[in-house]
NULOVEX-538962 format. One record per residue (C-alpha): residue in one letter; z, x, y. Coordinates in steps of 0.05 Angstrom, whole numbers, padded with zeros to 5 digits, always signed. Layout:
BEGIN
AZXY/...
end
This chain:
BEGIN
X+00000+00000+00000/X-00018+00027+00069/X+00039+00051+00114/X+00002+00026+00176/X+00024-00037+00212/X-00006-00101+00185/X-00055-00126+00239/X-00055-00195+00208/X+00018-00206+00225/X+00036-00262+00274/X+00055-00210+00326/X+00002-00156+00319/X+00023-00115+00379/X+00040-00043+00359/X+00113-00031+00343/X+00148+00006+00400/X+00200+00058+00380/X+00244+00099+00427/X+00267+00164+00395/X+00331+00194+00425/X+00336+00264+00397/X+00355+00330+00432/X+00327+00373+00375/X+00254+00383+00394/X+00230+00398+00323/X+00264+00335+00296/X+00236+00293+00352/X+00165+00319+00343/X+00169+00306+00268/X+00193+00234+00275/X+00143+00221+00332/X+00084+00246+00291/X+00103+00205+00230/X+00112+00140+00268/X+00050+00150+00312/X+00011+00163+00248/X+00034+00095+00223/X+00004+00062+00285/X+00067+00055+00327/X+00077+00069+00401/X+00130+00122+00409/X+00168+00152+00467/X+00217+00210+00461/X+00279+00221+00504/X+00315+00287+00497/X+00375+00278+00544/X+00425+00220+00545/X+00419+00210+00620/X+00349+00182+00612/X+00362+00134+00555/X+00380+00070+00593/X+00322+00079+00642/X+00274+00090+00584/X+00300+00029+00547/X+00289-00016+00607/X+00220+00012+00622/X+00192+00022+00552/X+00223-00042+00523/X+00227-00015+00452/X+00228-00057+00389/X+00276-00006+00359/X+00316+00054+00381/X+00318+00113+00332/X+00377+00155+00355/X+00411+00220+00335/X+00484+00208+00322/X+00506+00272+00358/X+00480+00284+00428/X+00499+00333+00483/X+00557+00306+00524/X+00561+00239+00488/X+00549+00205+00421/X+00498+00157+00394/X+00551+00103+00387/X+00571+00109+00461/X+00498+00101+00482/X+00491+00042+00436/X+00547+00006+00472/X+00511+00019+00538/X+00446-00009+00510/X+00481-00070+00482/X+00511-00084+00551/X+00440-00100+00576/X+00429-00172+00556/X+00355-00162+00543/X+00370-00111+00489/X+00431-00144+00457/X+00392-00154+00392/X+00348-00091+00395/X+00361-00053+00330/X+00390+00017+00335/X+00380+00062+00275/X+00418+00128+00272/X+00392+00194+00245/X+00449+00235+00216/X+00462+00292+00169/X+00534+00269+00159/X+00540+00242+00088/X+00613+00220+00095/X+00615+00145+00076/X+00672+00133+00125/X+00631+00162+00182/X+00572+00119+00162/X+00617+00057+00162/X+00642+00076+00231/X+00570+00079+00256/X+00557+00007+00233/X+00623-00017+00263/X+00602+00011+00331/X+00538-00029+00336/X+00489+00011+00295/X+00442-00030+00250/X+00427+00024+00199/X+00430+00099+00187/X+00380+00147+00157/X+00403+00213+00127/X+00369+00277+00148/X+00324+00305+00123/X+00284+00241+00118/X+00221+00230+00078/X+00163+00204+00120/X+00152+00141+00079/X+00226+00124+00081/X+00226+00131+00157/X+00165+00087+00165/X+00189+00032+00119/X+00259+00031+00149/X+00231+00024+00219/X+00179-00028+00200/X+00230-00071+00164/X+00278-00071+00222/X+00225-00085+00275/X+00196-00143+00236/X+00264-00176+00231/X+00280-00162+00305/X+00215-00193+00327/X+00227-00254+00285/X+00296-00261+00315/X+00269-00254+00385/X+00217-00307+00372/X+00268-00355+00344/X+00314-00346+00404/X+00256-00363+00451/X+00286-00324+00507/X+00269-00348+00577/X+00227-00306+00624/X+00260-00243+00651/X+00297-00249+00716/X+00283-00205+00776/X+00358-00191+00780/X+00402-00144+00741/X+00447-00187+00697/X+00511-00148+00713/X+00505-00124+00785/X+00462-00180+00813/X+00417-00128+00847/X+00342-00136+00846/X+00302-00098+00794/X+00260-00041+00820/X+00193-00079+00814/X+00222-00139+00849/X+00250-00096+00905/X+00184-00060+00917/X+00148-00127+00918/X+00197-00153+00970/X+00188-00088+01010/X+00112-00098+01009/X+00119-00169+01032/X+00164-00149+01090/X+00117-00094+01111/X+00057-00141+01109/X+00092-00194+01151/X+00092-00150+01213/X+00164-00171+01228/X+00217-00120+01249/X+00255-00087+01193/X+00263-00024+01153/X+00285+00009+01088/X+00350+00045+01075/X+00360+00095+01018/X+00433+00102+00999/X+00453+00160+00953/X+00521+00170+00922/X+00543+00242+00932/X+00566+00292+00880/X+00533+00254+00823/X+00527+00315+00779/X+00601+00333+00788/X+00622+00261+00774/X+00582+00259+00711/X+00609+00326+00688/X+00681+00306+00702/X+00683+00235+00674/X+00626+00236+00623/X+00561+00197+00621/X+00590+00129+00600/X+00644+00128+00654/X+00593+00152+00706/X+00545+00096+00687/X+00602+00045+00692/X+00621+00073+00760/X+00550+00067+00786/X+00546-00004+00760/X+00610-00021+00798/X+00581+00013+00860/X+00518-00029+00854/X+00557-00093+00846/X+00599-00077+00907/X+00538-00056+00948/X+00507-00125+00934/X+00566-00156+00971/X+00552-00111+01031/X+00477-00120+01035/X+00480-00196+01028/X+00411-00228+01036/X+00375-00162+01042/X+00340-00145+00975/X+00374-00085+00942/X+00359-00046+00878/X+00384+00014+00841/X+00326+00064+00839/X+00357+00122+00800/X+00423+00147+00773/X+00456+00150+00841/X+00406+00121+00891/X+00398+00050+00918/X+00344+00021+00963/X+00354-00036+01013/X+00296-00074+01045/X+00325-00100+01110/X+00282-00153+01144/X+00292-00170+01217/X+00330-00108+01238/X+00305-00062+01293/X+00323+00012+01296/X+00389+00002+01331/X+00410-00053+01282/X+00388-00010+01223/X+00432+00047+01247/X+00491+00000+01253/X+00476-00029+01184/X+00472+00041+01154/X+00542+00057+01182/X+00568-00008+01154/X+00542+00010+01084/X+00568+00081+01089/X+00638+00059+01109/X+00639+00001+01061/X+00626+00046+01002/X+00668+00103+01029/X+00732+00064+01040/X+00729+00022+00976/X+00773+00041+00917/X+00733+00044+00854/X+00767+00052+00786/X+00753+00108+00737/X+00799+00119+00677/X+00849+00070+00709/X+00854+00113+00771/X+00827+00098+00842/X+00767+00138+00865/X+00730+00137+00932/X+00656+00154+00935/X+00619+00192+00988/X+00548+00170+01005/X+00492+00187+01052/X+00437+00142+01080/X+00367+00156+01104/X+00329+00099+01136/X+00263+00083+01169/X+00236+00025+01209/X+00170-00008+01191/X+00142+00009+01260/X+00109+00075+01239/X+00046+00043+01212/X+00059+00054+01138/X+00001+00036+01092/X+00044+00009+01035/X+00113+00006+01004/X+00105+00074+00971/X+00096+00107+01039/X+00159+00071+01064/X+00199+00098+01004/X+00172+00169+01017/X+00194+00164+01090/X+00263+00139+01070/X+00270+00198+01022/X+00250+00246+01078/X+00305+00216+01121/X+00353+00218+01062/X+00344+00293+01057/X+00362+00299+01131/X+00423+00255+01119/X+00449+00302+01066/X+00455+00357+01118/X+00481+00312+01173/X+00556+00312+01189/X+00555+00235+01193/X+00513+00227+01130/X+00461+00183+01165/X+00391+00201+01189/X+00330+00163+01214/X+00259+00180+01194/X+00220+00221+01245/X+00144+00223+01235/X+00117+00293+01227/X+00081+00330+01283/X+00009+00309+01277/X-00021+00365+01318/X-00067+00408+01277/X-00121+00460+01284/X-00179+00418+01308/X-00231+00466+01280/X-00200+00466+01210/X-00193+00391+01210/X-00266+00384+01230/X-00286+00429+01172/X-00244+00389+01124/X-00273+00322+01146/X-00343+00349+01137/X-00327+00377+01068/X-00296+00311+01046/X-00354+00268+01072/X-00405+00243+01020/X-00451+00301+01004/X-00404+00349+01040/X-00399+00422+01021/X-00348+00477+01029/X-00293+00456+00981/X-00291+00484+00910/X-00242+00497+00854/X-00219+00563+00827/X-00180+00572+00762/X-00127+00620+00736/X-00110+00623+00662/X-00040+00604+00637/X-00032+00647+00575/X+00017+00638+00518/X+00058+00702+00508/X+00062+00687+00433/X-00014+00684+00429/X-00059+00625+00413/X-00128+00598+00430/X-00108+00537+00471/X-00146+00541+00538/X-00106+00521+00599/X-00115+00537+00673/X-00082+00525+00740/X-00129+00491+00788/X-00132+00525+00857/X-00167+00495+00917/X-00212+00537+00962/X-00255+00523+01023/X-00313+00563+01053/X-00307+00557+01128/X-00362+00552+01180/X-00356+00627+01190/X-00371+00639+01117/X-00301+00663+01100/X-00263+00634+01042/X-00197+00600+01060/X-00141+00594+01009/X-00105+00527+01005/X-00044+00552+01043/X-00090+00564+01103/X-00115+00493+01110/X-00065+00447+01074/X-00018+00443+01135/X-00076+00418+01177/X-00095+00368+01122/X-00023+00343+01120/X-00017+00337+01196/X-00083+00300+01203/X-00070+00251+01146/X-00125+00279+01102/X-00078+00301+01045/X-00087+00240+01001/X-00163+00243+01007/X-00161+00318+00992/X-00115+00308+00931/X-00161+00255+00903/X-00221+00301+00912/X-00186+00355+00872/X-00164+00307+00818/X-00232+00274+00811/X-00267+00342+00803/X-00214+00365+00753/X-00224+00302+00711/X-00300+00311+00713/X-00290+00381+00686/X-00243+00357+00631/X-00294+00305+00611/X-00350+00356+00609/X-00311+00405+00567/X-00290+00352+00518/X-00362+00331+00509/X-00378+00404+00493/X-00321+00405+00442/X-00287+00458+00484/X-00224+00421+00508/X-00175+00451+00557/X-00113+00433+00596/X-00111+00435+00672/X-00050+00441+00718/X-00067+00403+00782/X-00023+00401+00844/X-00013+00335+00880/X+00029+00321+00941/X+00085+00268+00944/X+00048+00233+01001/X-00010+00222+00955/X+00033+00200+00896/X+00070+00152+00943/X+00008+00110+00955/X+00014+00043+00919/X-00058+00049+00895/X-00054+00120+00869/X-00026+00109+00799/X-00075+00053+00785/X-00133+00096+00811/X-00112+00154+00767/X-00104+00111+00705/X-00174+00082+00718/X-00202+00151+00729/X-00172+00176+00663/X-00206+00118+00627/X-00271+00127+00664/X-00276+00200+00646/X-00248+00189+00575/X-00195+00242+00588/X-00135+00248+00542/X-00072+00245+00583/X-00041+00309+00552/X-00099+00351+00578/X-00075+00337+00650/X-00011+00366+00678/X+00009+00346+00749/X+00044+00402+00787/X+00103+00382+00831/X+00132+00433+00880/X+00207+00440+00875/X+00215+00434+00951/X+00178+00367+00951/X+00209+00341+00886/X+00280+00351+00911/X+00265+00306+00971/X+00223+00254+00935/X+00258+00250+00868/X+00263+00173+00869/X+00190+00165+00885/X+00169+00217+00833/X+00213+00184+00780/X+00174+00119+00790/X+00107+00155+00786/X+00127+00191+00723/X+00149+00126+00691/X+00079+00098+00700/X+00039+00159+00679/X+00080+00190+00622/X+00062+00132+00575/X-00011+00150+00587/X+00003+00221+00562/X+00001+00254+00631/X+00050+00312+00635/X+00088+00341+00694/X+00106+00411+00715/X+00161+00430+00765/X+00135+00490+00803/X+00166+00545+00847/X+00232+00537+00810/X+00296+00570+00835/X+00362+00549+00805/X+00411+00509+00847/X+00449+00444+00838/X+00392+00399+00862/X+00340+00437+00822/X+00381+00435+00758/X+00393+00361+00766/X+00318+00349+00773/X+00308+00379+00704/X+00353+00323+00677/X+00322+00267+00719/X+00247+00277+00714/X+00209+00273+00648/X+00179+00342+00653/X+00139+00381+00603/X+00134+00448+00639/X+00173+00491+00688/X+00138+00544+00731/X+00186+00596+00758/X+00186+00620+00829/X+00142+00680+00844/X+00206+00717+00863/X+00221+00727+00789/X+00157+00767+00782/X+00183+00822+00828/X+00194+00891+00800/X+00245+00919+00797/X+00281+00852+00793/X+00352+00852+00822/X+00407+00839+00771/X+00427+00773+00803/X+00356+00747+00796/X+00352+00772+00724/X+00414+00730+00708/X+00388+00670+00745/X+00321+00674+00709/X+00353+00680+00640/X+00398+00620+00652/X+00340+00578+00680/X+00297+00593+00619/X+00353+00577+00571/X+00368+00512+00606/X+00294+00492+00606/X+00287+00507+00532/X+00349+00465+00516/X+00314+00407+00550/X+00250+00419+00511/X+00210+00447+00570/X+00160+00504+00566/X+00168+00557+00619/X+00113+00592+00659/X+00121+00658+00695/X+00073+00661+00754/X+00046+00712+00804/X+00053+00768+00753/X+00020+00831+00780/X+00044+00889+00736/X+00061+00901+00663/X+00135+00916+00675/X+00146+00849+00709/X+00110+00816+00650/X+00155+00853+00601/X+00218+00828+00638/X+00193+00757+00634/X+00176+00764+00561/X+00245+00792+00544/X+00277+00733+00581/X+00241+00684+00536/X+00182+00660+00577/X+00130+00617+00542/X+00069+00628+00586/X+00048+00679+00638/X+00002+00671+00697/X-00021+00720+00751/X-00070+00773+00771/X-00045+00818+00714/X-00079+00769+00667/X-00138+00749+00711/X-00153+00736+00784/X-00172+00665+00803/X-00245+00652+00787/X-00294+00594+00788/X-00313+00608+00716/X-00273+00584+00656/X-00293+00638+00607/X-00226+00671+00594/X-00216+00692+00521/X-00149+00662+00503/X-00155+00681+00430/X-00159+00755+00446/X-00111+00756+00504/X-00054+00806+00496/X+00004+00818+00543/
end
């Protein structure tokens, strides 16, 4: 009998399985088996992402490791069961513990079944299929009503409902604005009280915030960030409202482990008067203001539009190059080579422009002008479209490759961008995993909420993400937990030689942390063999730089014969 799903079943939609497993090899094994059986699978490696993944992916079944870093599978199960939508979603545990008492404890704490490691592929498939069929039958019999646009516990809006309300307010032309409230010291709170207590604390904070925001739509956007769409408030009223929210949260006694706790928060806000194109642009502006609020003594900051003055000559060249039939822009490529060897072709995409004087300009020379003149989204789409055309061509030639393509947060913030990219991937018949979107650390730290939403939409299509220019600090390390990344590109400072001892230690710790999270690490801007050797000893996965090859328009690098 075939192990594939029965397409004649009443509900023929593919089974959706969320795998929660911090051991990369175990996760890859289970994912491959279930995908081979026709199921849709998503993998989560860190506990902090589980609840968000459950709400977004809406799995038929959760396949969870019993032992996870900083928590347990049973603790996460209780969190999942607290969400009314998933009260009956089966949770099956993977465990190597053969103690019958331990297995009984698993079932007593909400688990539906357990599978002993190592598991045979057919056993895994049959166990999952059986549980999903029963769960779907139960769901059908319950005839659950349509989902609400409110969170069942806090009463806050869901993220999609909030963004819809924000779009409607923006389109109305009435006064108003958006406020991004972030609870401070989230990493320290999570480390001190544990994930479950932190999640309970944020739920309490959301419930209390709803009493402060009243009729203004409010939603929790990430672990510690909330967005408020405030209609009818001008800038002065928004500032007053921000102070009310800050003080309301700051002077309220929350309870953690039966002890009172006060939370510190910061607020960035923007009015709608700046001519935003869509809700994504509003969110990006609120995040910009939020970054300023972090550094402000009062913890509140208003969005200030960037200086739009730019080099008129460079802007004119850019407009001409981007016009239909325009010339001057082209792509260069630099190989990203595996230090352990291999024949997989992958390149970083670099943008170049030939100016009116015939000189070649690197991206850093004209991107500020593109940003100031509002041409950045158009430029990003030009780069992405040409990259996808190349991926399509190489696939047709049976010479597939992977491309790392940089995109700016302002482009990703556009409401239409994700839909455009998904359509472009289909139009060019490009497999998602062949595209990696590069996110600069400096931008990602500011726009983490926005990027989280973009990743949620594109990761299911197979698109991967790389955090670039990485230097270790509290914000950067937290990003590794929050964003569903596949790659980490270190700052060029780690390619210096000789490398100071403090940077050597920072690099080693960063690589170890990335590997624990299942990320692959790229060393960039490598110019000499000694720097390459230091990166190799530290455990780097890939190397990139002029030592390997200078950027070139050709894609003829011999990965199979490359040696470092």
